[in-house]
Each structure stands twice: as structure tokens, then as C-alpha cells.
N, C-alpha and C positions, 0 to 999 in steps of 0.2 A: 877422783883419785887423790887430788891434793887435799880435799876435805877429809878424806879418810886418814891420810898421813898426819894432818894437823890434829885431828881428834886423837889419833894413836899417841902422838907425842905429848899431848895434853894429859892423857890418862897415865902415860909412862912417867911423866914428871911427878904426878901425884903420888905414884907408888914409890918413887925414888927419894923424893924430898922427905927428910925425917922430922919435919916441923909439926907442931901441934895441929895446925890447920890441915895439913895433908893427911895426918892420921885420922882426923875426924871425917874427912872426905872419903878416905879409904874404907872406914867402917860403914859409912853411908852407902858407898858403892857396893860393898860386899853384902850388906843386909838387903839391898835392892835386888842383887843377883840371886840371893837365897830365896827371897819371896817369889821371884819369877821362876 
């Protein structure tokens, strides 16, 4: 349960942070989701 919450917050912060790094991570994440 804690692991799930931790992962959720990790991904959540990636989507919220408007930094260049997070944008790249978001694109990577989205492209991975689309491929699957």
C-alpha cells in the first residue's frame, strides 16, 4: 500500500512540475503507455 502511494506521488509530481526534465519524463511515460 505504501509502495503504491509513493509511486503515485512520484508520478503525480512528474505531471505537476513544469520543468524541462518533467516534460521529458512525461513524454517518455506517455509514449510508453501508447506503445503498450
